[in-house]
N, C-alpha and C positions, 0 to 999 in steps of 0.2 A: 288796918294794915294787913296785908296778905301773909298768911302763915308761911314759914320756910318750906314746909312739905308741899305747898301748892304752887310754889314758884317754878317748879321744874328742876331738871338736872342738867349739868354740863358734862358732856362726854368728849374726851380727847381721843381722837382716832389714832391708830397705830402709825398711819402715814404722817400725821403731824408730829408725833413723838420722834419718828425717824429723822425728820428734817431738823427738828430742834436739836437732837443729839448730834447730827452731823455738823450743824453750825457751831455748837458748843465745842466740838472737837477741834475745829479750826481756831476758835478763840483761845484754846488752851496754850497755844504756842504762837502768839501774835508776831514775834520777831523772826520766826522761822518761815520765810516765804515759801519754802519747798514742802512744808508739811500740809497735808490735806487729807480729808476723809474720802476713801475710794468706795465705800459701801457702808450701809447702815441697815440694821433690822431691829425691830422692837416687838415685844410681846406684852400686851396690857391685859391684866386680869383684875377687874375691880379698881382698887386704888393703888395697885402695885404694877410696876413695869420692870422688864428685863431688857437690857440693851446689848447689842453686839455691833462692833465697829471694825471696819478695815481702814488702816492708816498708812500713809506714806510719810515716813519720818526723815528728818535731815541727817546727813552723814558728813563728818563724824559727830557723834553725840552720845552721851551715856544712855544707852537704849533702855535699860531697866528703869532708871529714874524718870526718863521722859514718858514712858508708858504709864507709870504710876501717876504722874502729874496729869496726864490726859484722862485717866480713869477718875481721879478725884474731881477734876473740873467738870467733866461731862455729867457725873452723878449729881453734883451739887447744882449745876446750872439747869439741867433738865428737870430736876425736882422743883426748883424755884419757879420755872416758867410754866410748868404743866400742873403743879399741885399734886403730882403723883409721888408715891414712895418708890424710889429706884432701888430694887433689891440687889441687882448685880449689873456690872458693866464689864463686858468682855471686849478687849482690844486685841486685834490681830494685825501685826505689822506685815503688810503685803509687799512693800518695797522700800528702798532707801534712795534718797536723792540728795544732791549737793545743795547746801543752803544758799540762798540768795544774799544773805547778810551775815554778819558775825553772830554766832550763837553763844548765849550765856550758859555756863554749865549749871545743871540742876543741882540742888543741894544733895549732899550725901545722906543716905539713910542707913538704918541699922540692917545688918545682914539677917535674913530670915532663914528658916530651915529649908534645906533642899531635899526633895524627894529622892529616894534611891532609884526609882524607875519612873519613866514618864508613861502614864496609863493612856491607852487608846480609847477613844469613844465608841469604837465598834459600830460605826454607822452602817456599813454594808450588811453585817449579820442582822442588826436590828431592823433594817428596812426589809430584808428578805423574810424574816420571821413575821413582821407586821403584815406584809402583803399575803403571805401564806395563810395567816389566820383571818385576815379581813375579807378575803374573797368568799370562802364558804359561809362565814358568819353573816356577811352582807346579803348573800343569796338567800340564806335561811330566813333572815329578818324580813326581806322583801316578800318572800312567799307567804310568810305568816301574816304580814300586813294585808296582802291581797285576799287571803282567805277570810280574815276576820272583819275587814272593813268593806271590801268590794264584794264579798260573798262569792268568790270564785272557787273553782275546784282546786284541789291540791296539785302542785306541779308534778309532772310525771317523774322527774328525776328524784324528787323526795320520796315518792311512792316506791320506786324501784330500789332506792337505797334502803328503806325500811324493810322491804321484802328480802333483800339480800342479807341484811343483818340478822333477820329472824331465822334464816336457813343455815347460817354458818356460826358454829360455836367456837370456843377458845382453842380447840385442838385443830381447827382447819388450817391448812398450810398458808393460805392467803392472810388469815388473821395473825398467824405467828410471824410472817414476814413483815407485815405492817407494824406489829408491836416491836419487833427488833429494830426497824428503822426509826420508830419513835423514840426508843431507848437510846439509840446512837445519837439522835438529834439532841436529846436531853443532856447526854454526856458532853457533847460538843459545846452546848450553851453554857454548861457549868464550867468547862475549861476556859471559855472566853471570859466568864465572869470573874474567875479567881486569878487569871494571869494578866499581867499588865499590857502585853503586846508591845509594839514598836521596838522589837529586839535589835534593830539596826541603829538605834539612837542611844546616846549616853547623856545623862544629866550633867549640867555645868553649874559650878558655884557662881551665884550672882549676889553681889553686895547690896541687895534690896529685899525688903519684906514683901511677901505675897506675889512674887514674880518667879516663875519657873522658866528654865531654858534648857535646851538640849542641842546636841550636835550629832550629825550623822557620822557613823564610824568610818564611812568611806572618806570623809574629809580628814579625819585623824590619820587614816592610812596614807593619804597623799602627803600630808605634812611630814610625817615620819619618813616616808620614802625620799622626799626632796631633801630633808636634812641629812640623811645618811648618804645620799648620792653626792653631796658636796664634800665629803671626806676624800682626801687625796688617796689615790690608789684603788678606789672602789669603782667597780663596773656596774653590772646588773644588780638590781636590788628588788627583793620580793618582801612585802610586808603583809601580815595577816593580823587583823585587829579583832579580838573577841572581847567579851564582857570583862573577863578576869585576866586575860593575857594578851600581850602583843608580841608576835614572833617576827623577827627580822632575819632574813637570810641574804647576805651580801657576798658578791664575788670579788675576790682580790686579784687585781691585775699586776701590781708591783708593790714593793715595800715589805716591812716587817709585819708578820701576821698578828702577833700579840699586841703591838702598839696600835695597829690599825683597828683591831677589835675594841680596844679601850676607847679610841676616838669615835667609833661607830656607836658604842654604848652611850657615851656622853651626848652625842648629837641626838640620838633617839630619845633620851631622857629629857633633854632640853625641849624637844618638840612636844612631848607629852605634858611637860610643865606649862608650856604656852597655851595648851588647850584648856587648862583650868578645870579638869574633870573632877566631879565629886569623888569618884573612886578611881584612883590611879591604878591601872592594871599592871601586873607583873611584866617585866621585860625579859625576853629571851633572845639573845643575839648569837648568830652563827656566821662566821667568816670562812668561806671556802676558797682556797686558791684556784684560779683558773689554769687550764693547761699551758697558757702563755705567761704564767706568773714569773716575774723576775725578782729575785731576792735583792735586798738593799746592798748597795756598794759600801765599802768602808768609809765612814765619815759622812754618809748621805742622810739627810733628814727625810724620813719617810712617813711621818705621821702628822696629824693635824688637818684641819679643814682647808679647802682650796682658798687661795688668797683673795679671789674675786668675790666669793660669797661666804663670808664667815658665819659660823654657827654660834649663837650666844651660849654662854655657860648657864648652868642651872643648879639648884639644890633642892633639898627637902623632898626627894623622891624615894619611896620605899625601895629597898634593895631587892632586886629580882635575881633569878638564876641566869647565868651567862655561860657560854662555852665557846 
């Protein structure tokens, strides 16, 4: 009988792993005709594999639980068919589509910890730094290989570089400028490493473990502005959303100023509650009467939202400063 070491080895290519992972992703939601894999990539090192998938998921559906189910099924199915140990499976939701059939809700899972900030991968700085270091290092390695293997003369650029370095010391202006630029580059890289980035996004509470989500602050700004604009008597509205504070400035066209300010505050808080942010920012509301402002007449109701677009009430929002 032939020994196991002499029978050869079976190598599963990354292309095959990608196709298996994409097929497994479509199997994860067999009843959702609109769900499909829009792209897949795989990295295979020895007996370990790392997967990355782009998915189109049905709408409406519990997004966090659906993604978690896809991750679980793709990891198990790919490992079963390829014999590889799948270290991680990353799923990116590229779009949402209406389901072709009725969707069964995914089981609820325990709520996991939500990060304070969503960290950026810093792909552009890493690519620039890699290219900046790879070009001179590659040129130097190529020239050394030419000299030691092909017995060719040293490249002229390397000879001139060594001659220039031997003639310029630490106090030379060119060396000082180059050192300062290198120090600034190092400080910049340290700042990128210790700061999370994505300052225009805020994390959202998700009732699922190992799933992180964030919302753009411009979306929060639009939701708050629309909610405030529905209040009766409010004209132009300006909203500014920061990490710790939301500032609302509304123009009053008619009605009682104090009552309208209370309605604007309630509408803005309701909109912030609907966003389900991990950290609810403080709210600051300012209502300024316009030059054409008309005070309320005796017995006239001047507060509350417009009847055609009511604003839901909310609770459990930290008190902020209003004026």
